[in-house]
C-alpha positions in Angstrom: -0.1 -0.1 -0.1 3.1 2.1 0.9 4.4 1.7 -2.5 1.2 2.8 -4.4 1.1 6.2 -2.3 4.7 6.8 -3.1 3.8 6.4 -6.9 1.2 8.6 -6.5 3.0 11.3 -5.0 5.7 11.2 -8.0 2.8 11.8 -10.4 2.3 15.4 -8.5 2.9 18.6 -10.5 5.8 20.6 -8.9 4.5 24.3 -9.4 7.8 25.9 -8.1 10.0 24.2 -10.9 8.8 26.6 -14.0 9.5 29.8 -11.6 13.0 28.4 -11.2 13.5 27.8 -14.8 12.1 31.2 -15.6 14.9 32.8 -13.3 17.5 30.7 -15.2 16.3 31.8 -18.6 16.7 35.4 -17.2 19.9 35.5 -16.5 20.8 34.4 -20.1 18.3 37.0 -21.6 19.8 39.9 -19.7 23.1 40.2 -21.5 21.6 40.2 -24.9 19.3 43.1 -23.5 22.0 45.2 -22.4 24.0 44.5 -25.7 21.1 45.9 -27.7 20.7 48.7 -25.4 24.6 49.9 -25.8 24.0 49.5 -29.4 21.0 51.7 -29.5 22.6 54.3 -27.4 25.4 54.3 -29.7 23.7 54.6 -32.9 21.1 57.1 -31.5 22.6 59.0 -28.9 26.3 58.9 -29.4 28.3 62.0 -29.0 28.2 64.0 -32.2 25.1 62.3 -33.5 23.5 66.0 -33.3 26.7 67.3 -35.7 25.7 69.5 -38.6 26.8 68.7 -42.0 29.1 71.6 -43.7 31.4 72.1 -46.5 34.7 74.1 -45.8 37.1 76.1 -47.3 40.6 77.0 -46.3 41.9 80.6 -46.1 45.0 81.0 -48.4 47.7 83.6 -49.1 46.4 86.3 -52.0 48.4 86.7 -55.1 50.4 89.5 -55.8 49.3 92.8 -57.0 50.4 92.2 -60.4 48.9 88.7 -60.7 45.8 90.1 -59.5 45.9 92.7 -62.4 46.9 90.6 -65.2 45.9 91.3 -68.7 45.2 87.5 -69.3 45.0 84.4 -67.5 45.5 80.7 -68.6 46.2 77.2 -67.3 48.6 74.6 -68.7 51.2 72.0 -67.6 55.0 72.0 -66.7 56.8 70.2 -69.7 60.2 69.0 -70.2 61.9 70.3 -73.4 64.7 67.7 -73.1 63.7 63.9 -72.1 64.6 60.7 -73.5 63.7 56.9 -72.9 67.1 55.2 -72.9 67.0 52.2 -75.0 69.7 50.0 -76.6 71.2 49.8 -80.1 70.6 45.9 -80.3 68.4 43.3 -78.9 69.2 41.8 -75.7 68.4 40.4 -72.4 69.0 42.9 -69.5 71.6 41.7 -67.1 71.6 44.5 -64.4 69.8 47.8 -63.8 71.7 50.6 -61.8 69.0 53.1 -61.6 66.0 53.8 -59.8 63.0 56.3 -60.2 64.2 59.6 -58.5 67.8 59.1 -59.1 70.1 61.8 -60.6 72.3 60.6 -63.3 75.2 62.4 -65.2 76.1 62.2 -68.8 77.4 58.8 -70.0 76.9 57.3 -66.5 75.9 53.6 -66.8 72.3 52.9 -66.3 72.2 49.1 -67.3 74.0 46.2 -68.4 72.6 43.8 -71.0 74.0 40.0 -71.2 77.2 40.5 -73.3 78.5 36.8 -73.3 78.0 36.3 -77.1 79.5 39.6 -77.9 82.5 39.1 -75.8 83.0 35.8 -77.5 82.7 37.4 -81.0 85.5 39.9 -79.7 88.1 37.2 -78.8 87.4 35.5 -82.0 87.9 38.8 -84.1 91.1 39.4 -81.9 92.3 35.9 -82.8 91.7 36.6 -86.6 93.6 39.5 -86.6 96.7 37.6 -84.8 96.7 35.3 -87.6 96.3 37.8 -90.1 99.5 39.6 -88.6 101.3 36.2 -88.3 100.6 35.5 -92.0 101.5 39.0 -92.9 105.1 38.6 -91.1 105.6 35.1 -92.9 105.0 36.6 -96.1 107.5 39.3 -95.4 110.0 36.6 -94.5 109.5 35.0 -97.9 109.7 38.3 -99.9 112.9 39.1 -98.2 114.4 35.5 -99.3 112.8 36.1 -102.9 114.5 39.5 -103.1 117.8 38.2 -102.1 117.6 35.1 -104.7 116.5 37.7 -107.2 119.3 39.8 -106.8 121.7 37.2 -106.8 120.4 35.7 -110.3 120.6 39.2 -111.7 124.2 39.2 -110.9 124.9 35.9 -112.3 122.9 36.7 -115.5 124.8 39.9 -115.8 128.1 37.6 -116.0 126.3 35.2 -118.2 126.6 32.6 -115.4 122.8 31.6 -115.3 119.9 31.1 -117.6 117.6 33.8 -118.4 114.7 31.4 -117.2 116.1 31.1 -113.7 116.3 34.9 -113.6 112.7 35.2 -114.9 111.4 32.6 -112.2 113.1 34.4 -109.7 111.4 37.6 -110.8 108.0 36.1 -110.8 108.3 34.5 -107.3 109.3 38.0 -106.0 106.5 39.8 -107.8 103.9 37.0 -106.6 105.3 37.5 -102.8 105.1 41.3 -103.0 101.5 41.0 -104.1 100.8 38.7 -101.4 102.3 40.9 -99.0 99.8 43.7 -100.2 96.9 41.4 -99.6 98.2 40.4 -96.1 98.5 44.0 -95.1 94.8 44.5 -96.4 93.6 41.4 -94.5 95.4 42.8 -91.2 93.3 46.1 -91.6 90.1 44.2 -92.3 90.9 41.9 -89.1 91.6 45.0 -87.2 88.2 47.0 -88.2 86.4 43.6 -87.2 88.0 43.8 -83.9 86.7 47.3 -83.6 83.1 46.3 -84.7 83.1 43.7 -82.1 84.4 46.0 -79.4 81.6 48.5 -80.3 78.9 45.8 -80.2 80.4 44.6 -76.8 80.1 48.3 -75.8 76.6 48.5 -77.1 75.6 45.9 -74.3 76.4 48.8 -71.6 73.6 51.4 -71.7 74.5 54.8 -70.5 72.5 58.1 -70.0 72.7 60.3 -73.1 72.8 63.4 -70.9 72.4 64.4 -67.1 69.0 64.6 -65.4 66.6 62.8 -63.2 65.2 59.3 -63.8 61.3 59.6 -63.7 60.4 55.9 -64.8 62.1 52.5 -64.8 60.7 50.6 -67.6 62.5 47.0 -67.4 63.8 44.6 -65.2 66.8 41.9 -65.2 66.1 39.1 -67.2 63.7 40.9 -69.7 64.3 41.2 -73.3 65.0 45.1 -74.7 65.1 45.9 -78.4 65.2 49.6 -80.2 62.1 48.6 -81.9 58.9 46.8 -80.9 59.2 43.0 -81.2 57.8 39.8 -79.7 54.1 40.6 -79.3 54.5 42.9 -76.7 56.7 40.8 -74.6 60.1 42.9 -75.5 60.7 46.1 -73.9 61.7 49.3 -76.0 63.4 51.3 -73.3 65.3 50.8 -69.8 64.6 54.1 -68.3 63.2 57.7 -68.9 65.2 60.5 -68.0 64.2 64.2 -67.9 66.7 67.2 -67.9 65.2 69.1 -65.1 66.8 72.3 -66.2 64.8 72.2 -69.3 61.5 72.4 -67.6 59.1 75.0 -68.9 55.3 75.8 -68.9 52.9 75.2 -72.2 49.7 76.7 -71.9 47.1 77.1 -74.8 45.8 80.5 -75.3 42.4 81.4 -77.1 43.2 82.8 -80.4 40.8 85.7 -79.5 43.2 86.9 -77.0 46.6 85.9 -78.3 47.3 89.5 -79.3 47.7 90.3 -75.5 50.6 87.8 -75.4 54.3 88.7 -76.9 57.6 87.2 -76.6 59.5 88.4 -73.5 56.4 89.2 -71.7 56.6 88.8 -67.9 54.2 86.1 -66.4 53.4 85.0 -62.9 53.1 81.5 -62.5 51.4 79.6 -59.9 51.5 75.7 -59.5 48.3 73.8 -58.5 50.1 72.0 -56.0 51.6 75.3 -54.2 48.7 77.9 -54.9 50.4 80.3 -52.3 53.8 80.3 -54.5 54.4 82.9 -57.2 57.0 82.0 -59.5 58.3 84.8 -61.8 58.4 83.6 -65.4 58.6 84.9 -69.1 57.3 84.2 -72.5 59.6 82.2 -74.7 57.9 82.0 -77.8 54.3 81.9 -79.3 54.4 78.7 -81.3 53.3 79.9 -84.9 50.1 77.9 -85.5 46.9 77.3 -84.2 44.7 74.4 -83.2 41.5 74.5 -85.6 39.7 72.0 -83.3 40.4 74.1 -79.9 40.7 77.5 -81.3 44.0 78.0 -79.3 47.5 78.8 -79.7 50.3 77.2 -77.7 52.6 79.4 -75.7 55.9 78.4 -74.1 57.0 80.3 -71.0 60.3 79.9 -69.0 60.9 79.7 -65.2 63.0 82.6 -64.2 63.7 80.7 -60.8 64.5 76.9 -60.4 63.3 75.0 -57.9 63.0 71.3 -57.0 59.4 71.5 -56.2 58.6 72.1 -59.9 58.2 68.8 -61.4 57.0 67.6 -65.1 53.5 67.3 -65.9 52.5 69.5 -62.9 49.2 71.6 -63.5 50.1 75.4 -63.6 48.0 78.5 -63.8 49.7 81.8 -65.3 48.7 85.5 -65.3 50.2 87.4 -68.3 51.5 90.8 -67.0 50.9 94.3 -68.4 54.1 96.5 -69.5 53.8 98.8 -66.5 52.9 96.0 -63.8 56.0 93.8 -65.3 58.4 96.8 -64.7 57.5 97.2 -61.1 58.7 95.0 -58.3 55.7 92.7 -57.2 54.2 93.4 -54.3 52.4 91.1 -51.7 48.5 91.7 -50.6 48.1 91.7 -46.8 45.5 89.2 -45.7 44.1 85.9 -46.7 41.9 84.9 -49.4 38.5 82.7 -48.7 35.4 82.0 -50.4 32.8 84.7 -50.9 29.9 82.8 -49.6 31.9 81.9 -46.4 31.5 85.3 -45.0 28.3 86.4 -43.3 26.7 89.6 -41.9 24.2 90.5 -38.9 23.5 93.3 -36.9 26.7 92.7 -34.9 28.9 93.1 -38.2 30.8 90.7 -40.7 31.9 87.3 -39.5 32.8 83.8 -40.5 32.4 80.4 -38.9 35.8 79.4 -38.0 36.5 75.3 -37.3 38.4 74.3 -34.4 38.6 70.7 -33.1 35.4 69.8 -34.6 33.3 72.7 -33.4 32.7 76.2 -35.0 33.3 79.4 -33.4 32.0 82.9 -34.4 34.8 85.1 -35.8 34.7 88.8 -36.7 36.8 89.7 -40.0 37.4 92.6 -42.0 36.7 92.6 -45.6 39.7 94.3 -47.6 38.3 94.1 -51.2 37.7 91.4 -53.9 40.6 90.7 -55.8 38.7 87.5 -57.6 35.5 87.1 -58.6 34.6 84.2 -56.6 36.6 84.9 -53.4 37.1 88.0 -51.0 40.0 89.5 -49.3 39.9 89.2 -45.5 42.7 91.6 -43.9 41.9 90.9 -40.3 40.5 87.9 -38.2 42.0 85.0 -40.1 45.5 83.5 -40.9 46.7 81.4 -43.6 45.3 77.8 -43.2 42.5 78.6 -41.1 39.4 76.2 -41.9 35.8 78.1 -42.3 32.4 77.0 -42.9 31.2 77.7 -46.7 27.8 76.4 -46.2 25.6 74.2 -43.4 22.5 72.2 -43.9 21.3 74.0 -40.9 21.8 77.2 -38.6 25.0 77.1 -36.6 25.8 78.7 -33.2 28.9 79.0 -31.4 30.2 75.6 -30.0 28.0 73.5 -32.5 29.8 70.4 -33.5 30.0 69.9 -37.3 30.5 67.1 -39.7 32.4 67.9 -42.9 31.3 66.6 -46.5 
């Protein structure tokens, strides 16, 4: 009977067990809820989430008075009048290259070696042929000396009627034959020596030298590749070792609209500004006006020389030029005090003229003094800003001092 009661008790539902299991599941769910909450706070309430999106401009140094008052503006590129892709006279395999991009080389400096095993063997063969020709010439000279002695002896005997005329004739013929052989041998020696010189030239062609001093701007081949003075091999053969540019030959080429070419003349002073260094005015001068026009673009090419050399000037750099008038070119160029910023970065209200200057991701109101408008799209600020300051040009929402911003 006791066994039956115990079995019935085992069938009773334990109502406290689900609560215990629920509390176990809660400890597993809580970390997930915490992670979701942190992620939601980061994406919705993170610092800077209320930042205003803006576009910016940088305060730059203004151009000189002469450049600002130019008679004509144009843009072009820095080009080199003297540059060459160094190749070889013959087809060969590159053995060693001694230059890298950015390296300066002198005239006749070795830039590469080609595999010269075959050429060296040909030179040795040519030298051996020359030695054989000289040896044969020495032998012929000895034979000619003996034939001359024999001829002279027979002439003396024939004068005393002690030998036959036929013997003298044979000696004379032998001497003449050896004399002709000697001339042939001398010519053969000259030919052999010229073959040696040709083989030496072919061997020297396996050493590639710089045609002039300059800067290596590109390296076009690697050891083990084939190189040829002409394109061959279906594109697997290089046609050059490297490209060398004479940095002293750098100049500016610009295309001037033919409607304004009358404003340009040879010898005219020019103010040049590299796109990479907008605050650097380079004094220049017109070299020549190329006497032809481009009918497609209606432009005339103008060559301009730098009056000052600087290592910062590189080939293919973009450059803007201002052609100066006669009076301005004769006067020393002065600098305008202040900085230039975009016209739409300047604001006005009841308190005066100001800009929003950006510092450490926030904006601050900065009162400024406008000095003029040397440029159609930019204003001159004489007080309140320094070169390099970043200002707000436009914003997607109204700004206030201390407002965090986000640049586009």
